[in-house]
C-alpha positions in Angstrom: -70.0 25.2 10.2 -69.1 21.8 9.0 -67.1 21.5 5.8 -69.8 19.7 4.0 -72.2 22.5 4.8 -69.7 25.2 3.9 -69.1 23.6 0.5 -72.8 23.6 -0.1 -73.0 27.3 0.8 -70.2 28.1 -1.6 -72.0 26.3 -4.4 -75.2 28.4 -3.6 -73.2 31.6 -3.6 -71.6 30.8 -7.0 -75.0 30.1 -8.6 -75.5 33.7 -9.6 -72.8 33.3 -12.2 -70.8 36.3 -11.0 -67.1 36.5 -10.0 -66.5 36.0 -6.3 -63.2 36.8 -4.7 -61.8 34.4 -2.1 -61.6 37.3 0.3 -65.3 38.0 0.1 -66.2 34.4 0.4 -63.9 34.0 3.4 -65.5 37.0 5.1 -69.0 35.7 4.3 -68.3 32.2 5.7 -66.0 33.2 8.6 -63.0 31.2 7.4 -59.5 31.9 6.2 -58.5 32.5 2.5 -56.5 29.2 2.6 -59.7 27.4 3.6 -61.5 28.9 0.6 -58.7 27.9 -1.8 -58.8 24.3 -0.5 -62.6 24.3 -0.8 -62.5 25.5 -4.4 -60.0 22.7 -5.2 -62.2 20.2 -3.6 -65.3 21.4 -5.6 -63.4 21.4 -8.9 -62.0 17.9 -8.3 -65.5 16.7 -7.4 -66.9 17.8 -10.8 -68.5 21.0 -9.8 -68.1 23.4 -12.8 -65.9 26.0 -11.1 -63.4 28.2 -12.9 -61.0 30.8 -11.6 -57.8 31.0 -9.6 -56.3 32.5 -6.5 -56.1 36.3 -6.8 -58.6 36.5 -9.7 -61.8 35.1 -8.1 -64.1 32.2 -8.9 -67.3 31.6 -10.9 -69.4 28.7 -12.1 -69.2 27.7 -15.8 -72.0 26.8 -18.0 -73.5 23.3 -17.5 -76.7 21.4 -18.3 -79.0 21.0 -15.4 -81.1 17.9 -15.4 -84.4 17.5 -13.5 -84.3 15.2 -10.5 -84.1 11.6 -11.6 -85.0 8.4 -9.8 -83.0 5.4 -10.9 -83.5 1.7 -10.3 -80.6 -0.4 -9.2 -80.3 -1.8 -12.8 -80.4 1.7 -14.3 -77.8 3.0 -11.8 -75.7 -0.1 -12.6 -75.8 0.6 -16.3 -74.9 4.3 -15.8 -71.9 3.6 -13.5 -70.8 0.8 -15.8 -70.7 3.2 -18.7 -68.8 5.8 -16.7 -66.3 3.2 -15.6 -65.6 2.2 -19.2 -65.3 5.7 -20.5 -63.0 6.7 -17.6 -60.5 4.2 -18.9 -60.5 5.8 -22.4 -57.3 7.3 -23.9 -59.2 10.5 -24.8 -58.3 13.0 -22.1 -61.4 15.1 -22.6 -63.7 12.1 -22.3 -61.8 10.8 -19.4 -62.1 14.1 -17.5 -65.8 14.3 -18.3 -66.3 10.7 -17.1 -64.4 11.3 -13.8 -66.4 14.5 -13.2 -69.7 12.7 -13.8 -68.5 9.9 -11.6 -67.9 12.3 -8.7 -71.4 13.9 -9.2 -73.1 10.4 -9.2 -71.1 9.4 -6.2 -72.0 12.6 -4.3 -75.7 12.1 -5.1 -75.9 8.6 -3.9 -77.3 7.9 -0.4 -75.0 6.7 2.3 -74.3 3.0 1.8 -73.6 2.1 5.4 -70.4 0.2 4.7 -68.3 -0.5 7.8 -65.0 1.2 7.8 -63.3 -2.1 8.5 -64.4 -3.4 5.1 -61.9 -2.7 2.4 -64.1 -0.6 0.1 -61.6 2.3 0.0 -59.6 3.8 -2.8 -56.4 5.8 -2.9 -57.3 7.3 -6.3 -60.6 8.3 -7.9 -63.7 6.2 -6.9 -63.8 4.4 -10.3 -60.2 3.5 -10.5 -59.8 0.0 -12.0 -63.6 -0.5 -12.0 -63.6 -1.2 -15.7 -61.2 -4.1 -15.1 -64.1 -6.1 -13.7 -66.6 -5.1 -16.3 -65.8 -8.1 -18.6 -66.8 -10.5 -15.8 -70.3 -9.3 -15.3 -72.0 -11.2 -18.1 -70.4 -14.5 -17.1 -71.3 -13.9 -13.4 -74.9 -13.1 -14.1 -75.2 -16.1 -16.4 -73.8 -18.3 -13.6 -76.2 -16.8 -11.1 -79.2 -17.6 -13.4 -77.9 -21.0 -14.3 -76.8 -22.0 -10.8 -73.3 -22.7 -12.0 -70.2 -22.7 -9.8 -67.3 -20.5 -10.7 -63.6 -20.8 -10.1 -61.9 -17.5 -9.3 -58.4 -16.2 -8.9 -58.3 -12.8 -7.2 -55.5 -10.4 -6.8 -55.8 -7.5 -4.3 -54.2 -4.1 -4.7 -51.4 -5.1 -2.2 -50.6 -8.2 -4.4 -52.2 -10.8 -2.2 -53.6 -13.7 -4.2 -56.6 -15.8 -3.2 -58.5 -18.7 -4.9 -62.2 -19.4 -4.6 -64.7 -21.9 -5.9 -68.0 -20.1 -5.4 -71.7 -20.4 -5.7 -72.5 -16.9 -7.1 -75.5 -15.4 -5.5 -75.6 -11.7 -6.2 -73.7 -9.0 -8.1 -74.4 -5.4 -7.1 -73.1 -1.9 -7.2 -72.0 -0.5 -3.8 -71.8 3.1 -4.7 -68.1 3.0 -5.4 -67.4 -0.5 -6.6 -69.0 -3.6 -8.1 -69.2 -6.6 -5.7 -70.0 -10.3 -5.9 -71.7 -12.0 -3.0 -71.2 -15.8 -3.0 -70.7 -18.9 -1.0 -67.1 -20.1 -1.2 -66.6 -23.9 -1.1 -63.0 -23.5 -0.1 -63.6 -21.1 2.8 -66.9 -22.8 3.7 -68.4 -19.4 4.3 -69.9 -16.4 2.5 -67.5 -14.1 0.7 -67.9 -10.7 -0.9 -65.4 -9.9 -3.6 -64.7 -6.8 -5.6 -65.1 -7.6 -9.3 -62.0 -5.5 -10.1 -60.0 -7.9 -7.9 -61.0 -11.0 -10.1 -58.1 -11.8 -12.4 -59.5 -15.0 -13.9 -63.0 -16.5 -13.9 -63.7 -20.0 -15.0 -67.2 -21.5 -15.2 -67.3 -25.0 -13.8 -69.5 -27.9 -15.1 -70.9 -28.4 -11.6 -74.3 -26.9 -10.7 -75.6 -26.0 -7.3 -79.1 -26.0 -5.7 -80.6 -24.3 -2.7 -79.1 -25.6 0.5 -79.9 -24.2 3.9 -77.2 -22.0 5.2 -75.7 -21.3 1.7 -78.4 -19.2 0.1 -78.6 -15.4 -0.4 -81.4 -15.2 2.2 -79.1 -16.9 4.7 -76.4 -14.4 3.9 -78.8 -11.5 4.6 -79.9 -13.0 7.8 -76.3 -13.6 8.9 -75.3 -10.0 8.0 -78.3 -8.5 9.8 -77.4 -10.5 12.9 
């Protein structure tokens, strides 16, 4: 049984609200006690309401179950934006709740199909530093609507600094991070930048129009090819 399937089976077993010993779960699923311990830690860190400890057993805690929801991209963006802001709060209870909700949202999202070679990976929780890019969203969206070029200074997690003069085309949520798709005048190519990597953003007086090879439709064609 794959780990993902086993975790799902554990969640189903815990739904009865009773106390389940690790030994019983291990026997039921055909794995070792250590595997069950690790699985419980994974579930808890992912926001599943599990309580208990080794030697005492595990059970689910009370939670509010919402009916299945269908969200538009804009609604999902608003939700994740709020989570990102609250996850940076100094209140430890609110922060824990935000991170748990983030994990649930992330687990419920469909696969994004992002290539492993792309740097959309995090060493910490999925929303780490996301709120840092939140302040740029209004300016970026205004620039997209007004066809206004932007000057950006970006700093990556490894300290690398890059400079861009871009034609902003689209800002979107990738399931783990906010990203800006644009045409870079310096690189003479399309670039996709994490908003949390943008250190400074300066609107420029220069406007841009639709030019073949530099539009969002061209980017999508290039990416599909």
